[in-house]
C-alpha positions, -999 to +999 in steps of 0.1 A: +000+000+000+028+024+009+046+017-024+014+022-044+009+056-027+045+066-035+041+055-071+008+075-074+026+106-060+055+102-083+033+095-114+012+127-108+020+157-129+043+185-117+023+214-103+048+241-112+047+244-150+076+269-149+098+243-132+088+217-158+097+241-186+131+248-171+137+210-167+126+203-203+148+231-216+178+216-198+172+182-213+168+196-248+200+215-244+218+184-233+203+164-262+216+191-287+251+189-273+252+151-274+238+149-309+263+175-321+291+153-306+276+122-323+276+139-357+312+152-352+324+118-341+307+101-370+321+124-396+356+121-381+353+083-382+339+083-418+370+103-428+394+080-409+420+070-435+426+036-417+405+006-409+387+008-375+382-030-374+405-058-384+382-071-411+366-039-422+381-041-457+361-072-466+332-049-477+355-033-503+366-066-516+331-078-523+321-045-538+352-046-560+342-080-573+307-067-581+322-036-598+342-057-623+310-077-630+321-108-610+300-130-588+316-130-553+297-162-544+311-183-573+340-206-571+359-183-594+361-156-567+363-178-536+378-180-511+388-143-515+351-134-518+341-155-488+315-135-467+294-147-437+271-117-438+253-115-471+251-093-502+224-067-494+247-041-480+271-044-509+244-042-535+233-009-520+269+003-519+275-006-555+260+025-573+277+048-548+310+030-553+306+035-591+300+072-586+324+081-558+349+052-557+351+019-537+364+035-505+359+031-468+343+065-467+315+055-491+308+023-472+309+041-438+286+068-452+260+042-458+263+030-422+259+066-410+228+071-432+211+041-415+221+053-381+202+085-387+173+065-402+172+044-371+172+075-349+143+090-369+124+058-370+127+052-332+117+088-325+087+085-348+075+054-330+077+070-296+062+103-308+031+084-321+026+070-286+036+099-264+032+130-286+062+145-269+093+156-289+115+154-258+108+118-251+110+109-288+143+126-296+160+113-264+149+078-273+163+081-309+196+095-296+200+067-270+195+041-297+218+057-322+246+060-296+243+023-289+244+014-326+273+037-334+295+021-307+320-008-312+326-002-348+290+005-358+302+033-380+325+010-399+320-006-434+297-033-421+260-043-428+251-041-391+234-006-390+215-013-423+204-047-409+193-031-376+172-005-394+155-032-414+151-053-382+134-024-364+113-015-394+102-051-399+091-054-362+075-020-356+058-011-389+030-037-382+026-021-348+024+014-363-003+003-387-023-017-361-013-051-376-033-045-407-023-064-438-004-036-456+019-033-425+023-071-423+032-074-460+058-046-456+072-064-425+076-097-444+095-079-473+117-060-448+124-093-430+137-109-462+158-078-469+172-080-434+181-117-439+201-110-470+218-081-452+229-102-421+212-136-415+203-133-378+182-102-384+155-125-398+144-129-362+121-099-368+099-122-389+096-146-360+088-119-335+060-105-357+046-139-366+044-152-331+029-121-316+004-117-344-008-153-342-010-155-304-022-120-294-037-104-325-053-128-349-046-164-359-057-157-395-034-127-398-005-147-383-010-175-408-014-152-438+017-132-427+038-164-423+026-179-456+033-147-475+068-145-460+076-182-467+064-179-504+085-148-511+114-161-491+112-194-511+112-176-544+143-155-534+160-186-520+158-204-553+169-173-572+199-167-549+208-204-547+212-207-585+225-172-591+251-173-563+262-209-560+281-206-527+258-181-510+242-204-485+275-223-480+291-190-469+262-175-450+246-206-435+270-235-435+299-211-429+283-195-398+274-229-384+309-242-389+324-211-372+301-215-342+319-218-309+295-218-281+308-206-247+290-199-215+320-179-203+317-157-234+280-152-226+287-143-190+313-117-201+288-100-223+261-100-196+285-084-171+295-058-197+258-050-204+252-046-167+281-022-164+272-001-194+235+000-189+232-001-151+210+031-148+186+018-175+184-017-161+176-002-126+149+019-143+135-011-161+133-032-129+116-003-111+090+000-138+082-037-137+080-036-099+059-005-096+035-017-123+034-052-110+000-048-093-016-038-127-009-072-143-009-106-126-001-133-151-006-160-125-042-149-118-050-146-155-038-181-164-052-196-132-088-184-134-095-174-170-072-194-192-099-214-210-120-183-215-090-164-230-079-193-252-099-191-285-086-220-304-115-223-329-120-187-337-098-180-367-100-142-366-094-141-328-060-143-311-049-175-296-047-158-262-067-127-253-040-113-230-028-077-225+008-083-235+029-052-243+044-055-278+076-037-269+081-059-238+073-090-258+099-080-285+126-073-259+120-106-240+120-126-273+152-110-285+169-113-251+161-150-249+175-154-284+207-137-273+208-157-241+204-192-256+218-188-291+235-156-303+253-146-271+270-180-268+287-176-301+324-168-295+328-152-329+313-119-319+314-098-287+284-076-278+274-070-314+241-090-314+232-076-280+237-040-293+217-047-325+187-069-315+184-067-277+190-031-267+169-012-292+137-029-282+146-025-245+152+012-250+119+016-269+100-002-241+115+021-215+106+052-233+070+042-242+064+039-205+073+076-198+053+107-193+075+137-193+052+158-171+053+134-141+077+135-112+087+099-117+095+105-154+118+134-145+138+109-124+137+085-153+150+112-176+179+118-153+188+081-152+185+077-190+205+109-197+232+097-173+233+064-191+238+081-225+267+101-209+283+068-197+279+053-232+294+084-249+325+080-227+327+043-235+316+041-271+323+076-286+353+085-266+373+114-282+406+094-277+393+070-304+398+096-331+436+098-324+440+068-348+439+092-378+472+107-366+489+074-359+525+071-371+523+033-369+493+032-392+508+056-417+540+034-418+520+002-422+498+016-450+529+030-468+543-006-470+510-019-485+505+010-510+542+009-522+542-028-527+541-043-562+523-074-551+518-084-515+504-112-493+484-093-469+467-096-435+432-082-431+444-049-415+457-035-448+430-046-472+417-011-476+452+002-484+456-023-512+421-017-527+427+021-526+460+017-545+444-005-572+457-039-560+437-070-553+444-085-518+450-122-512+430-122-479+399-101-476+395-106-439+368-132-441+389-154-465+401-175-435+365-185-427+364-204-460+388-229-444+366-234-413+337-248-434+329-283-420+316-312-441+279-308-450+253-330-467+257-331-505+223-317-512+212-296-542+198-269-519+232-261-503+254-257-535+285-274-547+297-306-530+319-302-500+348-320-517+347-294-545+348-265-521+376-281-500+397-289-531+393-253-544+405-239-511+436-262-511+445-250-547+442-214-536+466-218-507+489-239-529+491-212-555+501-186-528+528-209-515+542-215-550+543-178-556+561-172-523+587-199-531+594-181-564+597-147-548+568-133-568+556-112-538+578-082-529+560-078-495+544-102-470+524-082-444+513-108-418+497-106-384+519-120-356+505-147-334+473-150-354+459-171-382+473-163-417+466-182-449+503-192-451+523-207-422+553-189-409+574-220-415+569-215-452+574-178-450+608-181-432+623-202-459+621-174-485+615-141-467+630-121-438+612-098-415+622-062-419+599-045-395+573-051-368+545-026-364+518-025-336+486-008-346+456+002-325+419+000-334+405+018-304+368+020-316+367-018-316+392-023-287+417-042-309+455-042-310+474-060-337+511-067-341+520-070-378+553-081-394+565-068-427+586-094-447+607-091-478+624-117-500+658-130-488+685-117-510+703-143-530 
C-alpha cells in the first residue's frame, strides 16, 4: 500500500509548470550537445584513413568483385570473396562506389545514413505514442549512440540490418497489424536476412505475436506470404550465387563456438554499461506489478481467454505489451543462441536486444510526471556513460597514428603483396587485389555438410578449391613473386610462418591500435631473402 501511494505521487503531474519548462529546456540543451558530438564523431570516423576494425576491408573486396562484373559467391572468386554476412549491404553500396569510388568513406557513409534513419524511426514510434518531442528525440539519440559504438560506423552491414530489423518489427505495430503493414514487414524481414542472416528474427517476433495476441488468421497469412516470397528468393539466390548459402549458413554454423564464459562476459558488460537503464526497467516492472498478474489470468481465465477455434481471434486474449514482448523474445534469443557464439562480442546484443529494450523504457514515460523526470535523469546519465565508453574522443587519435601511416605505406608501395586483413583497404585504394579479404580464412573453417542440391557445390569441390588457392600462394612465395608479405603476428594467416621463413626475412614489426573496436594487432613486414 505504501509503495502504491509513493508511485501514485511520483506519477502525478508536476504542479509548477515553470519548473517543468526549465527542466525540459535543460534536457533539450543536453540532447543538442550530445547529438552534435555524435555527428562530429561520426564524420571524423567516416573520414578516418585507416580501418577501424580488423576485417573492415572485406566490404570493399566484395564491392570490388561486383564492380568488375564478377559473382563473389562463385568458385571463381572464392575464397577471396568469402563472406558470412550476405550481399544486401554491398548491392546498396554498388552504385555509390561506381560514382564516388570503392572507398571506406563510401561504405561508412551508408552506415551513417542508416544510423540516422534508425534515430528518426525510433523517435517516430515514440512520438506516435507519447506526442512528446523530448521523449522521442532522447529515445532516438539513445538508440543511435548504442548502434554507433563498437565499430557501428564501420564498413559493415550491421546498421543497415538493424534498421531493417526495427522496421520489420514495428511497422506492423504502427499500422495496427493491418495487412499492408504485415506485408511490408515480411518484405523487410527478407531484406534483413540478406543483409545479415540473424536479423530475420524480426519475422519470428511478428509472426508469433500476431498469431498469439492479434489474430490467428493474420498470423498464418503473414507467415505464408513470408515463406512464399522467401522461397522464391531462396531459389533465385541459390542458383544465381552458388556458394551463397554455404558461406552465410554452413559457414556460420561451422564457425560457431558456443561458450558460457563468453556469454557471461557480455552480460557483465551489459550490466556495467546500462546499469541506470536496467535499474529503471526493474523499477517500472516492480511499480507496475500490481496492474498485471499473469498467474491470476492463467489460473482463473485461461480457457476463456484461449480461443482455439475462432480463426479471426487471437490464440490468447491477454494484454501483452508489444515492446516488452519484443525485448523478451530477442533477449532470450541472445541468451540461448547468439550470445553463446564466440565469434562476436556484444554486437548481437547491441543490435537486436538493446533497441527494443530502450523503446520499451521510453514508451512507459510521461515527461510531465515527477517519476519521469527521475527517469530522464537516469537515462540521460546512461547516455553520458555510453558516450564516454563508445564515442570517446581518444578513439579519433587513430587518424594521426604514425604506426598506421607506416604500415599503409608498405602496403601501398608494394608491387604485389600477401596481406593480413588490416591492410586490405590500403591495397584496394591503391588498385591492388588483396590475397586475404579478412573473411577469407573463414572459408577454411567450413565443415563437411550433406551433399544436397539446396546447399550448393559438394563439400569436396569446395575443399579442393581452397587447397588449390593456398597452394598457388605458397608456390608464388617460393618463387619470390611477392615483394612484401604483411602478416599478423600470433594469429591465423593463410600461409604458415614455417613456409614464410624459408624465403622471406622480417624487416619491421608494427603494432597498430583500433580503439573503436578495442583491438590491437602486431604486424610483421617481410621481404624476399637476397640471393
